[in-house]
C-alpha positions in Angstrom: 0.1 0.2 0.1 1.1 3.4 -1.0 0.0 6.5 0.9 0.0 10.0 -0.7 -0.2 13.5 0.9 -0.7 16.7 -1.4 0.5 19.8 -0.2 1.0 23.6 -1.8 -2.2 24.7 -2.7 -3.5 28.4 -2.2 -5.5 31.2 -3.5 -3.5 33.3 -6.3 -4.6 36.0 -9.1 -5.0 34.9 -12.5 -1.5 35.2 -14.1 0.3 33.9 -10.9 2.3 30.7 -10.4 2.0 28.1 -7.6 3.9 25.1 -7.3 2.0 21.9 -5.7 4.2 19.1 -3.9 3.0 15.1 -3.3 4.8 12.9 -0.9 4.8 9.3 -1.2 5.0 6.8 1.8 4.8 3.0 2.3 5.5 0.5 -0.2 7.1 3.3 -3.3 9.3 0.6 -4.6 6.3 -0.7 -6.5 5.7 2.6 -8.0 5.4 2.9 -11.9 4.3 6.5 -11.9 2.5 9.6 -10.1 -0.1 11.8 -11.8 -1.9 14.8 -10.7 -5.6 15.3 -11.5 -8.0 17.8 -10.4 -12.1 18.2 -10.0 -13.8 21.7 -10.0 -17.0 21.9 -8.3 -19.8 20.2 -10.2 -17.7 18.8 -12.6 -15.6 15.0 -13.0 -12.1 14.5 -11.8 -9.7 15.3 -14.8 -6.3 14.3 -15.8 -3.8 17.1 -15.4 -0.7 15.4 -15.9 1.8 12.1 -14.9 5.7 11.3 -14.8 6.8 7.9 -14.8 8.8 7.2 -11.4 12.1 7.6 -13.0 11.2 10.8 -14.6 12.1 10.1 -18.2 8.3 10.4 -19.6 5.8 13.1 -19.0 2.3 13.7 -19.9 0.1 16.6 -19.7 -3.9 17.4 -20.7 -4.2 20.1 -23.7 -5.7 22.9 -21.1 -2.5 22.9 -19.2 0.4 22.0 -21.7 3.0 24.8 -22.1 2.0 26.4 -18.4 2.2 23.4 -15.8 5.4 21.4 -15.4 5.5 17.9 -13.7 8.8 16.8 -12.1 9.8 14.4 -9.5 12.5 13.5 -6.9 12.3 9.8 -6.5 15.0 9.7 -3.9 12.7 12.0 -1.8 9.4 9.9 -3.1 8.2 13.3 -4.1 6.5 14.7 -6.9 5.8 18.4 -7.9 3.5 20.5 -10.2 4.7 23.7 -11.2 2.0 25.6 -12.4 2.6 28.8 -14.3 0.3 31.6 -15.9 -2.5 30.3 -13.7 -6.2 30.8 -15.3 -9.7 31.1 -13.4 -10.6 27.9 -15.3 -7.7 26.2 -12.9 -9.7 26.4 -9.9 -10.1 23.1 -8.6 -9.3 20.5 -5.9 -5.9 19.3 -7.0 -5.4 15.2 -6.3 -2.2 13.1 -6.5 -2.2 9.5 -7.5 0.2 6.5 -7.8 -0.3 3.8 -10.5 1.8 0.9 -10.1 1.8 -0.3 -13.9 1.9 0.9 -17.5 -1.4 2.0 -19.1 -2.3 3.7 -22.4 -5.2 4.6 -20.3 -3.4 6.8 -18.2 -6.0 9.8 -18.3 -8.8 7.4 -16.4 -8.9 7.8 -12.7 -9.5 3.8 -12.8 -5.6 3.2 -13.6 -4.4 4.3 -10.1 -4.2 2.5 -7.0 -4.0 5.2 -4.5 -5.0 9.1 -3.7 -4.5 11.9 -1.4 -7.2 14.0 0.2 -6.7 16.8 -2.3 -5.5 20.3 -2.0 -7.7 23.5 -3.0 -6.1 25.8 -6.0 -8.4 28.8 -6.5 -7.4 31.6 -9.2 -9.5 34.7 -9.2 -9.5 36.8 -12.1 
């Protein structure tokens, strides 16, 4: 079992930057990848970004590519999400998730074994 805890959310103005962190603990040797999802009020949880455990492959949703950057420090079991040029549409609870195997369906929530409690990001115009 792997546990994950997010941190770093907050309230910012449009155009500002914010950085999120996700720390994994437990059976981290079993991890294949880590990912970020987000869920806005009244909407389904959606994929944001994913990174392989060794950091050699990253994926982004079309809505954040070019603005968000995902990275990982495997030695510290920590994933980061640097969010630049934030927009009001980025307002959501951001969740960290971990995957223990490869999947071509990586944008689906069903492919992830463990989830954090989420951290709120609010962007005002």
